[in-house]
Structures are given as C-alpha cells and as structure tokens.
C-alpha positions in Angstrom: 8.5 19.6 35.4 6.4 18.9 32.4 6.1 15.2 31.7 7.6 13.9 28.5 4.9 12.1 26.6 5.9 8.8 24.9 6.4 8.6 21.1 4.2 6.1 19.3 5.1 3.9 16.4 2.9 4.9 13.4 2.3 2.9 10.3 0.5 5.7 8.5 -1.5 8.9 8.8 -4.1 9.8 6.1 -7.4 11.6 5.4 -10.3 9.6 3.9 -13.8 8.5 4.7 -14.5 6.2 7.6 -15.3 3.0 5.8 -16.8 0.8 8.6 -18.9 0.9 11.7 -21.5 3.5 12.9 -19.7 6.5 11.4 -19.3 5.0 7.9 -19.1 7.7 5.2 -17.8 10.4 7.6 -14.6 12.3 6.5 -11.9 11.3 9.0 -8.3 11.6 9.8 -6.8 8.1 10.4 -3.8 7.4 12.7 -2.8 3.8 12.2 -0.6 2.6 15.1 2.1 0.0 14.4 2.1 -3.3 16.1 -0.4 -6.2 16.6 -0.1 -9.8 17.6 -3.7 -10.9 17.4 -2.9 -12.5 14.0 -6.2 -12.6 12.0 -5.8 -14.7 8.9 -7.8 -12.3 6.7 -6.3 -9.1 8.0 -5.8 -6.5 5.2 -3.2 -4.4 7.2 -0.6 -7.0 8.0 2.1 -4.4 7.3 1.0 -2.9 10.6 1.8 -6.1 12.6 5.6 -5.9 13.3 6.3 -3.8 16.4 9.6 -2.7 14.7 7.8 -1.3 11.6 6.5 2.2 10.9 8.2 5.2 12.5 8.2 6.7 16.0 6.5 10.1 16.3 5.8 12.4 19.2 2.2 13.3 19.6 2.6 16.9 18.3 4.2 15.5 15.1 1.1 13.2 14.6 -1.3 16.2 15.1 0.8 18.3 12.6 0.6 15.5 10.1 -3.1 15.3 10.4 -3.6 19.1 10.1 -1.5 19.2 7.0 -3.9 16.9 5.2 -7.0 19.2 5.8 -9.9 19.3 8.1 -12.2 16.5 9.3 -14.8 16.2 12.1 -13.6 12.7 13.1 -10.3 11.1 14.2 -10.0 7.3 13.9 -7.3 5.6 15.9 -6.7 2.2 14.3 -4.0 -0.4 13.9 -2.5 -2.7 14.4 -4.0 -3.1 17.8 -4.2 0.4 19.5 -4.8 -0.9 23.0 -1.4 -2.8 23.0 0.4 0.5 22.9 1.8 2.2 25.9 0.9 5.9 25.6 -2.4 5.4 23.8 -4.2 7.0 26.7 -2.2 10.2 26.2 -2.9 10.1 22.5 -6.7 9.8 23.2 -6.6 12.5 25.8 -4.9 15.0 23.4 -7.1 13.9 20.5 -10.2 14.7 22.4 -8.9 18.3 22.8 -8.6 18.6 19.0 -11.5 16.6 17.4 -15.3 16.7 18.2 -15.4 12.9 17.8 -12.7 10.3 18.3 -13.1 6.6 17.4 -10.8 3.7 18.3 -10.9 0.4 16.3 -9.9 -2.5 18.5 -10.2 -6.3 18.7 -11.2 -5.9 22.4 -8.3 -8.0 23.5 -7.8 -5.6 26.4 -10.5 -3.7 28.4 -11.3 0.0 27.6 -8.7 2.3 29.1 -10.8 5.5 28.9 -14.4 6.6 28.9 -15.5 10.0 27.5 -18.7 11.2 26.0 -17.0 12.0 22.7 -14.8 8.9 22.6 -16.3 5.9 20.7 -15.1 2.3 20.4 -15.5 0.0 17.4 -14.9 -3.3 19.0 -14.3 -6.2 16.7 -13.9 -9.5 18.6 -12.8 -12.4 16.4 -14.4 -15.6 15.4 -12.6 -19.0 15.7 -11.8 -19.1 12.0 -9.8 -15.9 12.2 -7.2 -16.5 14.8 -6.1 -19.0 17.5 -6.5 -16.0 20.0 -10.1 -15.5 19.2 -11.3 -16.3 22.8 -9.0 -13.6 24.2 -10.9 -11.0 22.2 -14.2 -11.9 23.9 -12.7 -12.2 27.4 -13.5 -8.5 28.3 -16.9 -8.3 26.8 -18.6 -7.5 30.1 -16.3 -4.5 30.5 -17.0 -3.4 26.9 -20.7 -3.6 27.4 -20.4 -1.4 30.5 -18.9 1.3 28.1 -21.9 3.1 26.6 -20.0 4.3 23.5 -18.8 0.8 22.4 -20.3 -0.9 19.4 -19.5 -4.5 18.5 -18.5 -5.1 14.8 -18.1 -8.8 14.0 -16.4 -9.8 10.8 -18.2 -12.7 9.1 -16.6 -14.8 6.4 -17.4 -18.3 5.2 -19.2 -21.0 7.2 -19.3 -21.6 10.1 -18.7 -17.9 10.9 -22.3 -16.7 10.9 -23.3 -19.5 13.3 -20.3 -18.8 15.5 -21.1 -15.1 15.6 -24.8 -15.7 16.6 -23.7 -18.2 19.3 -21.1 -15.8 20.8 -23.3 -12.7 20.7 -26.0 -14.6 22.5 -23.6 -16.2 25.0 -22.3 -12.7 25.9 -25.8 -11.1 25.9 -24.8 -8.4 23.4 -27.9 -6.2 22.6 -28.9 -6.1 19.0 -28.8 -2.3 19.0 -25.1 -2.4 19.8 -24.2 -5.1 17.2 -23.0 -4.8 13.6 -22.0 -7.7 11.3 -19.6 -6.9 8.5 -18.7 -9.1 5.5 -15.2 -10.3 5.1 -13.7 -9.6 1.7 -10.8 -7.9 -0.1 -12.6 -6.9 -3.3 -15.9 -5.2 -4.1 -17.2 -8.3 -5.8 -16.4 -10.5 -2.8 -18.1 -8.0 -0.4 -21.2 -7.8 -2.6 -21.6 -11.6 -2.8 -21.0 -12.1 0.9 -22.9 -8.9 1.8 -26.1 -10.1 0.2 -26.2 -13.2 2.3 -25.2 -11.3 5.5 -28.0 -8.7 4.8 -30.6 -11.5 5.2 -29.0 -12.5 8.5 -29.0 -9.0 9.8 -32.6 -8.6 8.9 -33.5 -11.8 10.7 -31.4 -10.9 13.7 -32.5 -7.2 13.9 -28.9 -5.9 13.8 -27.0 -3.4 11.6 -24.7 -4.4 8.8 -21.4 -2.5 8.5 -20.1 -1.7 5.0 -16.5 -1.6 3.9 -16.7 1.6 1.9 -13.0 2.0 1.4 -12.7 -1.5 -0.2 -15.7 -0.8 -2.4 -14.3 2.5 -3.6 -10.5 2.0 -3.8 -9.8 -1.7 -3.1 -7.7 -3.1 -0.2 -4.7 -0.8 -0.2 -2.9 1.6 2.0 -3.9 5.2 2.7 -7.7 4.8 2.2 
C-alpha cells in the first residue's frame, strides 16, 4: 500500500528573489510553513506563528502552486520554524526531486533531519535580546557544524547584540567561512544605518554580511 504523506500547514507560497544568506539574489520559490514557538521579538513574519493559521495542503498541491507561479532554480522552505513540522522530511525528499537546489531557513532549535548534496541549511541561532529561548537555538550547534551545507546567519540588532554574537560564535568554534552576520531592520533606512556598522565588524572578523534584499526592494510585507 502506498503511504499517505502528511498534509502541511502553509502560510504562503510565492515566487521572488532569495533576499538573505549565501544565495541572495537568486530567483526562488518560497514555501512558508505555518507554526513557530521560538518567539523572536523582531520577527517580521509573526503571522506564521500560530499553528492553527494558514491552510493544510498535500505535497502535490504545494508543488502545483509553485509551478503555477513560473520557473526558478531554487526552492526555499521557510517559516515559521520548518523543523517543528512533522512531515518536513517528506517535503524535503520530494523537493529534491523537483529543484536543483533546496534551502531551509531554520533557527536551529532542532538538529538537521536530512543531509544531501543539494540540500542547504541557513541556520539562524538567536541572540539573548531576541527571545528567552535563545540558548535552545545554539544547543545543537555541534550537529549543525557536522552538516557541510549549513551556514550560520546571525541577526544583529542594537547593543549588546554584536558582542553577544562574537562571544557565541567563538564559544561554539564556528569557522568564519561558515558565518554570516545580518542587520536587523524592517525598513531600507534602518538596514542601511545598521548595515554600515555591521560591515565594519564583518571586515574585522573576516565573515560575510547577509543582505535583506526583499526589505530593501519591497519593504517588510508578505509575498516577497
């Protein structure tokens, strides 16, 4: 008997440019899963937090929705918190049959459930200013560093975020080549101001800085 794959609650499906991380600027389909309890104060997708929100869809419905939007070389699975979803492994397995590159955006609150040469992980552990659960997002760092396709993308806001980021990255022995720092901000002006300061820190530390292209281009809104 063919197993029945679980439906997943989806907040939105859209076609845009990947705005953050190593693939920034790449045309991508986005599948935003519904549900997250990490609770970051500055989160710009709080509509994806309630587990009861969004709509339940079978995997084939999700792929049909993506195809209807046009072609893209990248699928980004985001949230919410994708790793908190039963059935995300099935989604990733099927996605790898359909896209040449698949990326997952996660807080790292759980360890990686899959490893594949075309499956990439944008892991964004949180700083103490973001959420009371920040330490849980660093708890599996050793496992994430064992995953060769994982990049750490740390969101840096006002003081003492930068000092906390440097301390935690050093404490967990995160290589500079696998580190990105990203300015926190909901507007292009805020990102520019904070980004200039963060650029100096990235130069000093020898790490990459992640943009937020979607906010720069369209502002902090849905579907981009």
